[in-house]
C-alpha positions as CSV (number, residue, x, y, z in Angstrom):
1,M,8.3,-7.6,-8.5
2,L,9.6,-9.6,-11.4
3,T,8.8,-7.9,-14.8
4,R,8.7,-9.6,-18.2
5,K,9.1,-7.1,-21.0
6,V,7.6,-8.2,-24.4
7,A,7.3,-6.6,-27.8
8,D,3.7,-5.7,-27.9
9,A,0.2,-6.3,-26.6
10,E,-0.2,-9.5,-28.6
11,A,3.0,-10.9,-27.2
12,A,1.9,-9.9,-23.7
13,A,-1.4,-11.8,-24.1
14,R,0.5,-14.9,-25.2
15,E,3.1,-14.6,-22.4
16,A,0.2,-14.2,-19.9
17,A,-1.7,-17.2,-21.3
18,S,1.4,-19.4,-20.9
19,F,1.9,-18.1,-17.3
20,V,-1.7,-18.9,-16.4
21,E,-1.5,-22.4,-18.0
22,L,1.6,-23.3,-16.0
23,T,0.1,-22.0,-12.8
24,A,-3.1,-23.9,-13.4
25,A,-1.2,-27.1,-14.0
26,E,0.7,-26.6,-10.8
27,A,-2.4,-25.9,-8.8
28,I,-4.4,-28.8,-10.2
29,G,-1.4,-31.1,-9.6
30,E,-1.0,-30.1,-6.0
31,R,-4.5,-29.3,-4.9
32,G,-6.9,-30.7,-7.5
33,R,-8.4,-27.4,-8.6
34,F,-7.3,-24.0,-10.0
35,N,-8.9,-21.0,-8.3
36,F,-8.3,-18.1,-10.7
37,A,-9.6,-14.5,-10.4
38,V,-9.7,-12.3,-13.5
39,S,-10.0,-8.5,-13.6
40,G,-12.2,-6.5,-16.0
41,G,-11.1,-4.2,-18.8
42,K,-10.1,-5.0,-22.3
43,T,-6.6,-6.1,-21.6
44,P,-7.3,-9.8,-20.6
45,W,-9.7,-10.5,-23.5
46,K,-7.1,-11.9,-25.9
47,T,-5.4,-13.9,-23.1
48,L,-8.8,-15.5,-22.3
49,E,-9.3,-16.5,-25.9
50,L,-5.8,-18.1,-26.0
51,L,-6.6,-20.0,-22.8
52,A,-9.8,-21.3,-24.3
53,E,-7.8,-22.6,-27.3
54,G,-5.1,-24.1,-25.2
55,G,-4.9,-27.1,-22.9
56,M,-6.0,-25.8,-19.6
57,D,-8.2,-28.1,-17.6
58,W,-11.4,-26.0,-17.4
59,A,-13.4,-28.8,-15.6
60,R,-11.1,-28.3,-12.6
61,T,-11.0,-24.5,-12.8
62,N,-13.0,-21.9,-10.9
63,L,-12.9,-18.6,-12.7
64,F,-13.9,-15.8,-10.3
65,Q,-14.3,-12.1,-11.0
66,V,-11.9,-9.6,-9.4
67,D,-14.4,-6.8,-10.1
68,E,-17.6,-6.0,-11.8
69,R,-19.6,-2.9,-12.9
70,I,-23.0,-2.6,-11.4
71,A,-25.0,-2.7,-14.7
72,P,-27.7,-4.8,-16.2
73,T,-27.1,-8.4,-17.4
74,G,-25.8,-8.4,-21.0
75,S,-24.6,-4.8,-20.8
76,P,-21.4,-4.0,-22.7
77,E,-20.4,-2.3,-19.4
78,R,-20.3,-5.6,-17.6
79,N,-17.0,-7.5,-17.4
80,L,-19.1,-10.7,-17.4
81,T,-20.4,-9.9,-20.8
82,H,-16.8,-9.9,-22.2
83,L,-15.9,-13.0,-20.2
84,V,-18.7,-14.9,-21.9
85,L,-17.8,-13.5,-25.3
86,S,-14.1,-14.5,-24.9
87,L,-14.8,-18.1,-23.8
88,P,-16.6,-20.9,-25.6
89,L,-19.6,-22.6,-24.0
90,V,-17.5,-25.5,-22.8
91,C,-15.4,-23.2,-20.7
92,Q,-18.2,-21.0,-19.3
93,A,-19.2,-23.4,-16.6
94,A,-16.0,-22.4,-14.7
95,I,-17.2,-18.8,-14.4
96,R,-18.3,-17.6,-10.9
97,P,-20.0,-14.3,-11.6
98,M,-20.2,-11.4,-9.1
99,P,-23.9,-11.0,-8.2
100,V,-24.3,-7.3,-9.2
101,G,-27.9,-7.7,-10.2
102,A,-29.1,-8.4,-6.7
103,N,-31.5,-6.0,-5.0
104,D,-29.3,-5.9,-1.8
105,L,-25.8,-5.3,-3.1
106,E,-24.2,-5.4,0.4
107,A,-25.6,-8.8,1.1
108,A,-24.6,-10.0,-2.4
109,A,-21.0,-8.9,-1.8
110,A,-21.0,-10.8,1.4
111,A,-22.4,-13.9,-0.3
112,Y,-19.7,-13.7,-3.0
113,A,-17.0,-13.3,-0.4
114,Y,-18.3,-16.5,1.4
115,S,-18.0,-18.4,-1.9
116,L,-14.3,-17.5,-2.4
117,P,-11.5,-20.0,-1.7
118,E,-9.3,-19.5,1.3
119,R,-6.5,-18.5,-1.1
120,F,-6.6,-17.8,-4.8
121,D,-4.0,-19.7,-6.8
122,L,-3.7,-16.7,-9.1
123,V,-5.2,-13.3,-9.3
124,H,-4.9,-11.4,-12.6
125,L,-4.8,-7.6,-12.2
126,G,-4.7,-4.7,-14.6
127,L,-3.5,-1.2,-14.1
128,G,-5.1,2.1,-15.0
129,P,-3.2,5.2,-15.9
130,D,-4.4,6.6,-12.6
131,G,-2.9,3.7,-10.7
132,H,-6.1,1.9,-9.9
133,T,-6.2,-1.9,-10.0
134,A,-9.3,-4.2,-9.7
135,S,-11.9,-1.5,-8.8
136,L,-9.7,-0.2,-6.0
137,I,-10.1,3.4,-7.1
138,P,-8.1,6.5,-6.0
139,D,-9.7,8.3,-3.1
140,D,-12.7,5.9,-2.7
141,P,-13.4,4.6,0.8
142,V,-13.2,1.0,-0.6
143,L,-9.4,1.3,-0.3
144,E,-9.7,1.2,3.4
145,V,-11.8,-1.9,3.7
146,K,-9.9,-4.6,5.6
147,D,-12.7,-6.6,7.2
148,R,-14.4,-7.9,4.0
149,A,-13.0,-9.8,1.0
150,V,-15.6,-8.2,-1.3
151,A,-16.9,-4.6,-1.1
152,L,-18.7,-1.9,-3.1
153,T,-17.2,1.4,-4.2
154,A,-18.9,4.4,-2.5
155,G,-19.1,6.4,-5.7
156,E,-19.2,5.8,-9.5
157,Y,-16.0,5.4,-11.5
158,Q,-16.3,6.0,-15.3
159,G,-20.1,6.1,-14.9
160,T,-20.8,3.0,-12.7
161,R,-20.4,1.8,-9.2
162,R,-18.3,-1.4,-8.8
163,M,-18.1,-4.5,-6.8
164,T,-14.5,-5.6,-6.1
165,L,-12.1,-7.8,-4.3
166,T,-10.4,-5.9,-1.5
167,Y,-6.7,-6.0,-0.6
168,P,-6.8,-8.9,1.9
169,P,-7.7,-11.7,-0.6
170,I,-5.4,-10.2,-3.2
171,D,-2.5,-10.1,-0.7
172,R,-3.2,-13.7,0.3
173,A,-3.1,-15.1,-3.3
174,R,-0.4,-17.6,-4.1
175,K,0.5,-15.6,-7.2
176,I,-0.4,-12.3,-8.8
177,L,-0.1,-11.5,-12.5
178,F,-0.2,-7.9,-13.6
179,L,-0.9,-7.6,-17.3
180,V,-0.1,-4.0,-18.3
181,T,0.0,-2.8,-21.9
182,G,-0.1,0.7,-23.5
183,E,2.2,3.7,-23.1
184,S,-0.5,5.6,-21.3
185,K,0.3,3.4,-18.3
186,E,4.0,4.0,-18.2
187,D,3.9,6.4,-15.2
188,A,1.5,4.1,-13.2
189,L,3.7,1.1,-13.9
190,S,6.8,2.9,-12.7
191,R,5.0,3.8,-9.5
192,L,3.7,0.2,-9.1
193,L,7.2,-1.2,-9.4
194,A,8.4,1.2,-6.8
195,A,5.6,0.1,-4.4
196,D,4.4,3.7,-4.4
197,R,1.5,3.6,-1.9
198,S,0.1,6.8,-3.2
199,I,-1.6,4.8,-6.0
200,P,-4.0,1.9,-5.2
201,A,-1.9,-0.7,-7.0
202,G,1.1,0.2,-5.0
203,R,-0.6,-0.8,-1.8
204,I,-0.7,-4.5,-2.7
205,R,1.6,-6.5,-0.5
206,N,2.3,-9.9,-2.1
207,D,5.8,-11.4,-2.6
208,N,4.8,-13.5,-5.6
209,C,4.0,-10.8,-8.2
210,V,4.8,-10.9,-11.9
211,A,4.2,-8.0,-14.3
212,I,4.0,-8.7,-18.0
213,T,4.2,-5.6,-20.1
214,D,5.1,-4.1,-23.4
215,I,6.2,-0.8,-21.8
216,E,9.9,0.0,-21.8
217,L,11.1,0.9,-18.3
218,D,14.7,1.5,-17.2
219,G,15.8,-0.4,-14.2
220,S,12.7,-2.5,-13.8
221,G,14.4,-5.9,-13.4
222,S,12.9,-7.2,-16.7
223,T,13.7,-10.7,-17.9
């Protein structure tokens, strides 16, 4: 995995925004659309704001969710809430929200999977101190799901169940961007870069991964 070491979280957000814009331009030029999946958590908020201010072609962008908390519409727990707050109205038509408000969540997950592109052009992923990525959570049965592109966690994580992409669509993506900031994630990042399968993030198998980070790691192959 190629890593790009930057000075701080602000620089990481700017580097990530540039990477997304270049990938979007490439995808739109080659295939006419940019299919982009974004993870939850606080880390991507600034990147999304920068993308909204930049020159990305939002009319030709589909913005999918990598994962979502099962919580009411408008809840601060919902990743969608922060997507909407990060993007101006003109960009919000690109959002393809996970249907976590449905009565039948299993059917809703299947419907969302059906709406996905055959391959994402880019999947943005974060990394937790415990090594989780997306809502692929340590010790949850969701880690073993191979026959569905979207699944539900069996239990709660930090207070809520989750809907998440599974490994197969992530592994098929044309590119993956890990955006990892904060010293609390140093051990998890070291294990990710070592492809340590004991953490969920280390089980991803995709040859086109880039990690942008402000964490100093020896021998990481940074540029």
